BAMISE-424704 format. One record per residue (C-alpha): x, y, z; residue number from 1. Coordinates in Angstrom, 1 decimal, decimal comma. Layout:
     px     py     pz marmar
      X      Y      Z    NUM
...
END
This chain:
     px     py     pz marmar
    0,0    0,0    0,0      1
    1,5    3,3   -1,1      2
    0,9    6,1    1,4      3
    1,7    9,7    0,8      4
    1,7   13,0    2,6      5
    1,2   16,0    0,3      6
    2,3   19,4    1,6      7
    0,4   22,0   -0,5      8
    1,8   25,5   -1,1      9
    3,5   26,2    2,1     10
    5,5   28,8    0,2     11
    6,6   32,3    1,2     12
    4,0   33,8   -1,2     13
    1,1   32,4    0,8     14
    2,6   32,6    4,3     15
    5,1   35,4    4,5     16
    5,1   37,8    1,6     17
    3,2   38,9   -1,5     18
   -0,3   39,7   -2,6     19
   -2,0   36,6   -1,3     20
   -0,1   35,9    1,9     21
   -1,5   35,7    5,4     22
    0,9   35,2    8,3     23
   -1,8   33,4   10,3     24
   -1,1   30,4    8,0     25
    2,1   30,0   10,0     26
   -0,2   28,6   12,8     27
   -0,4   25,2   11,0     28
    3,4   24,6   10,7     29
    3,8   22,8   14,0     30
    0,9   20,4   13,2     31
    2,5   19,7    9,8     32
    5,8   18,9   11,5     33
    4,1   16,6   14,1     34
    2,3   14,8   11,3     35
    5,6   14,3    9,3     36
    7,3   13,1   12,5     37
    4,6   10,5   13,3     38
    4,1    9,3    9,8     39
    7,6    8,4    8,7     40
    6,3    5,5    6,7     41
    4,5    7,9    4,3     42
    6,3    9,3    1,3     43
    6,5   13,1    1,3     44
    5,6   15,2   -1,7     45
    5,9   19,0   -1,6     46
    3,9   21,2   -4,0     47
    5,1   24,7   -4,7     48
    3,0   27,3   -6,5     49
    5,3   28,6   -9,3     50
    4,1   30,7  -12,2     51
    5,4   32,4  -15,4     52
    4,7   36,1  -15,8     53
    1,8   35,5  -18,2     54
    0,1   32,8  -16,2     55
   -3,6   32,4  -17,1     56
   -4,4   32,2  -13,3     57
   -3,6   35,9  -13,0     58
   -6,9   36,7  -14,6     59
   -8,5   35,4  -11,3     60
   -5,9   36,1   -8,7     61
   -3,2   38,9   -8,3     62
    0,3   38,1   -9,5     63
    1,9   35,8   -7,0     64
    4,6   33,1   -6,7     65
    6,5   33,9   -9,8     66
    8,9   31,1  -10,9     67
   12,3   31,6   -9,3     68
   11,1   34,2   -6,8     69
   11,3   33,9   -3,1     70
    7,5   33,7   -3,1     71
    7,6   30,4   -4,9     72
    9,9   28,7   -2,4     73
    8,8   26,5    0,5     74
    9,1   28,4    3,8     75
   12,3   27,9    5,8     76
   10,5   26,2    8,6     77
    9,7   23,2    6,3     78
   12,9   23,1    4,2     79
   14,1   20,2    6,4     80
   11,7   17,8    4,7     81
   13,8   17,9    1,5     82
   16,5   15,9    3,4     83
   14,2   13,3    5,1     84
   14,6    9,7    3,9     85
   10,9    9,5    3,0     86
   11,0   12,7    0,8     87
    9,8   11,7   -2,6     88
    9,6   14,9   -4,7     89
    9,1   18,6   -4,8     90
    6,8   19,6   -7,7     91
    6,2   23,1   -9,0     92
    2,7   23,7  -10,1     93
    1,2   26,3  -12,4     94
   -2,4   26,2  -11,4     95
   -4,5   26,0   -8,2     96
   -5,0   22,3   -8,7     97
   -1,8   20,4   -8,0     98
   -3,2   17,1   -9,3     99
   -2,1   17,9  -12,9    100
    1,5   18,5  -11,8    101
    1,4   15,3   -9,8    102
    0,0   13,4  -12,8    103
    2,7   14,8  -15,2    104
    5,3   13,6  -12,7    105
    3,6   10,1  -12,4    106
    3,0   10,6   -8,7    107
   -0,7    9,8   -8,5    108
    0,0    6,1   -7,6    109
   -0,9    6,3   -3,9    110
   -3,6    4,3   -2,2    111
   -3,8    6,8    0,7    112
   -3,1   10,5    0,7    113
   -2,9   12,9    3,7    114
   -3,1   16,5    2,6    115
   -1,9   19,5    4,5    116
   -1,1   23,1    3,7    117
   -2,9   26,0    2,0    118
   -5,3   27,2    0,8    119
   -8,0   25,1    2,3    120
  -10,8   26,2   -0,1    121
   -8,7   26,5   -3,2    122
   -5,6   24,4   -3,7    123
   -6,2   21,9   -1,0    124
   -9,8   21,3   -1,8    125
   -9,2   21,1   -5,6    126
   -6,4   18,5   -5,1    127
   -8,3   16,4   -2,6    128
  -11,5   16,4   -4,7    129
   -9,6   15,5   -7,9    130
   -7,6   12,7   -6,2    131
  -10,8   11,2   -4,9    132
  -12,6   11,6   -8,3    133
   -9,6   10,1  -10,1    134
   -9,8    7,0   -7,8    135
  -13,6    6,8   -8,3    136
  -13,2    7,0  -12,1    137
  -10,9    4,0  -12,2    138
  -12,9    2,1   -9,5    139
   -9,9    2,2   -7,2    140
  -10,2    2,7   -3,5    141
   -8,2    5,9   -2,8    142
   -8,3    7,1    0,7    143
   -8,0   10,9    0,8    144
   -7,6   12,6    4,2    145
   -7,4   16,4    4,9    146
   -6,0   17,3    8,3    147
   -8,4   20,0    9,5    148
   -5,9   21,7   11,9    149
   -3,0   21,4    9,4    150
   -4,7   23,4    6,6    151
   -5,5   27,1    6,4    152
   -6,5   29,8    4,0    153
   -6,1   33,5    3,8    154
   -8,3   36,1    5,4    155
   -9,2   39,5    4,0    156
  -12,1   41,8    3,3    157
  -13,5   39,7    0,5    158
  -12,4   36,2    1,7    159
  -13,4   35,2    5,2    160
  -11,1   32,4    6,1    161
  -13,4   30,6    8,5    162
  -16,4   30,8    6,1    163
  -14,5   29,6    3,1    164
  -12,7   26,8    5,1    165
  -16,0   25,6    6,5    166
  -17,6   25,4    3,1    167
  -14,6   23,5    1,7    168
  -14,7   21,0    4,5    169
  -18,4   20,3    3,9    170
  -17,8   20,0    0,1    171
  -14,9   17,6    0,6    172
  -16,7   15,5    3,2    173
  -19,7   15,0    0,9    174
  -17,3   13,7   -1,8    175
  -16,0   11,1    0,6    176
  -12,8   12,8    1,7    177
  -12,0   12,3    5,4    178
  -11,7   15,5    7,4    179
   -9,8   14,7   10,6    180
   -7,9   16,6   13,3    181
   -4,2   15,8   13,7    182
   -4,8   13,9   17,0    183
   -7,2   11,6   15,2    184
   -4,6   10,8   12,6    185
   -1,6   10,3   14,9    186
   -3,4    8,7   17,7    187
   -2,8   11,1   20,5    188
END
C-alpha cells in the first residue's frame, strides 16, 4: 500500500510575503511537523506554486509566486523535509489544482493521501477532490484525508477564512474525503 503526505503550497508567497499571503497560516506549521514526524512510513511530496509572468491564473488572482522568486519557495520552517529519507519529490505547479502537476510527474500512484497546507478552499480542496474523483473513475479505492488543523486559508475583506474553510470541509466531506484533526490521525 502506497501512502503519501502531500504538503500543498507552504510557500513564502502564501505565508510570509506577497499579494496573497496571510501570516496566520504559520499557525499550522507545528501540526504539519508533528504529522511528518509521526508518519515516517509515508512518502512526502511538496507542491510549490510557481508561475510564469503571463500565467492564465492571474486573470482570477493577483500576480503571485513567480517562478524563481522567493515567493515560490517552501518556507524555511519546512525546508528540512527535503532531506528526510521519505522525501519523494518537490513539484512546482502552475495552477490552483496540484493534481495535474502530480499526474505529469507520475506521482498519483498512492492508495492513501494525507493532505496539509494551504489554501483550504482553493488548492487543498481542488487537489483532494480531484484525487478522490480520479480514484472513483478507475474504481480504485483511494483514501484521501485532509488534516483540518493542518490546513489554512487567507483572510481579508472579500475572503473570510473561516467561512471559506467551513464550506470547503463540507464539500470535501460530501465527496467522501475524510476530514480529521491531527490527534485523530496520529493517535494522541
